[in-house]
Rosetta silent file (secondary structure, phi, psi, omega in degrees, C-alpha in Angstrom):
SEQUENCE: MTEFLNNFDGARGNNDGKISKEEFFDYYTDISMNLPNDEYFVKMLESSWQCPEDDSDPYAKSTV
SCORE:     score description
SCORE:     0.000 S_00000001
   1 L     0.000  -44.114  178.821   42.841   -7.837   74.996 S_00000001
   2 H   -57.675  -43.221  177.593   39.564   -7.142   73.105 S_00000001
   3 H   -60.372  -43.618  176.266   41.441   -5.505   70.287 S_00000001
   4 H   -56.828  -50.917 -178.695   43.745   -8.499   69.996 S_00000001
   5 H   -62.748  -36.808 -176.381   40.798  -10.899   69.902 S_00000001
   6 H   -72.703  -21.131  172.900   38.921   -8.803   67.381 S_00000001
   7 H   -56.620  -30.835  178.380   41.921   -9.089   64.926 S_00000001
   8 L   -73.612  -21.441 -178.514   40.908  -12.696   64.441 S_00000001
   9 L   -69.919  -38.290 -177.968   37.447  -11.686   63.392 S_00000001
  10 H    52.640 -155.007 -175.691   38.630   -9.833   60.263 S_00000001
  11 H   -67.827  -23.994 -173.517   36.047   -8.817   57.663 S_00000001
  12 H   -96.112   -5.299 -168.088   33.849  -11.844   58.276 S_00000001
  13 L   -86.324  179.107 -172.978   33.898  -11.719   62.103 S_00000001
  14 L  -117.678    1.042  178.604   31.360  -10.510   64.676 S_00000001
  15 L    52.210   47.537 -173.300   33.697   -8.823   67.182 S_00000001
  16 L   -97.165    1.485 -179.769   32.200  -10.794   70.062 S_00000001
  17 L    82.045    4.868 -179.353   35.473  -11.100   72.015 S_00000001
  18 L  -125.284  146.748  176.750   35.678  -14.861   71.281 S_00000001
  19 L  -110.121  111.960  175.390   37.721  -16.736   68.706 S_00000001
  20 L   -81.300  166.163  177.462   35.948  -19.701   67.125 S_00000001
  21 H   -62.370  -41.790  179.935   37.915  -22.399   65.372 S_00000001
  22 H   -61.132  -46.509 -177.933   36.494  -21.126   62.048 S_00000001
  23 H   -63.075  -38.155  178.501   37.619  -17.539   62.803 S_00000001
  24 H   -63.676  -48.896  179.982   41.126  -18.839   63.733 S_00000001
  25 H   -63.108  -43.425  178.757   41.464  -20.842   60.570 S_00000001
  26 H   -59.673  -42.238  177.478   40.043  -18.025   58.404 S_00000001
  27 H   -57.597  -51.885 -178.827   42.534  -15.563   59.911 S_00000001
  28 H   -76.109  -20.465  171.422   45.564  -17.725   59.219 S_00000001
  29 H   -65.776  -43.424 -179.430   44.207  -18.710   55.756 S_00000001
  30 H   -68.114  -40.869  179.199   44.110  -15.044   54.847 S_00000001
  31 H   -65.370  -46.286 -175.548   47.652  -14.438   56.243 S_00000001
  32 H   -61.109  -27.492  179.421   49.065  -17.487   54.499 S_00000001
  33 L   -66.340  -20.076 -173.043   47.922  -16.194   51.052 S_00000001
  34 L  -102.235    3.648 -179.595   50.293  -13.202   51.511 S_00000001
  35 L  -100.714  149.893 -172.838   53.435  -15.231   52.395 S_00000001
  36 L   -63.336  -35.401 -178.135   56.067  -16.457   49.943 S_00000001
  37 L  -162.812  169.522 -179.357   55.801  -20.157   50.788 S_00000001
  38 H   -59.744  -42.079 -174.857   54.573  -22.804   53.226 S_00000001
  39 H   -62.573  -38.340  177.296   57.905  -23.107   55.030 S_00000001
  40 H   -64.976  -39.966  176.986   57.781  -19.364   55.869 S_00000001
  41 H   -61.360  -44.261  177.568   54.250  -19.742   57.157 S_00000001
  42 H   -60.725  -45.708  179.213   55.219  -22.649   59.404 S_00000001
  43 H   -62.550  -35.967 -179.831   58.191  -20.693   60.803 S_00000001
  44 H   -65.740  -44.580 -179.626   55.939  -17.713   61.402 S_00000001
  45 H   -69.018  -39.683  179.004   53.444  -19.868   63.381 S_00000001
  46 H   -61.664  -39.829 -179.048   56.195  -21.612   65.319 S_00000001
  47 H   -73.120  -39.654 -176.663   57.661  -18.282   66.304 S_00000001
  48 H   -74.117  -39.755 -172.853   54.368  -16.637   67.183 S_00000001
  49 H  -104.868   -2.533 -179.665   52.809  -19.462   69.171 S_00000001
  50 L    55.994   45.915 -177.510   56.084  -21.170   70.432 S_00000001
  51 L  -131.144   91.112 -179.600   54.833  -24.529   69.015 S_00000001
  52 L   -65.524  141.079  175.019   57.433  -26.280   66.866 S_00000001
  53 L   -91.704   88.416 -173.567   56.386  -28.501   64.012 S_00000001
  54 L  -137.125  135.243 -178.099   58.796  -31.238   64.893 S_00000001
  55 L   -61.011  -27.303 -179.182   58.514  -34.986   64.700 S_00000001
  56 L   -81.654   -2.919  178.462   60.103  -35.368   68.102 S_00000001
  57 L   -73.054  115.665 -175.810   57.350  -33.343   69.738 S_00000001
  58 L   -70.729  -12.595 -178.768   55.339  -35.794   71.830 S_00000001
  59 L   -99.100   -3.079  178.144   52.313  -33.588   71.717 S_00000001
  60 L   -72.532  136.513  179.780   52.261  -33.255   67.870 S_00000001
  61 L   -90.762  139.496  179.016   49.353  -34.957   66.241 S_00000001
  62 L   -74.063  141.995  176.648   49.965  -37.315   63.351 S_00000001
  63 L  -102.982    5.219  179.875   48.375  -36.426   60.043 S_00000001
  64 L   -89.881    0.000    0.000   48.694  -39.950   58.714 S_00000001
């Protein structure tokens, strides 16, 4: 589990076994830069975290 959590720290992290919001965003920002497009990134996150980006999702937050 510690190894998994430390993956989110990356080069800027502190390997404290905790994932801050900033570390989480930095991790996925770094990953997104290596993907072909935004749609691929969304599908990757949906698959990894089992959280569909879907308008019919009652738990989805509006960005408007």
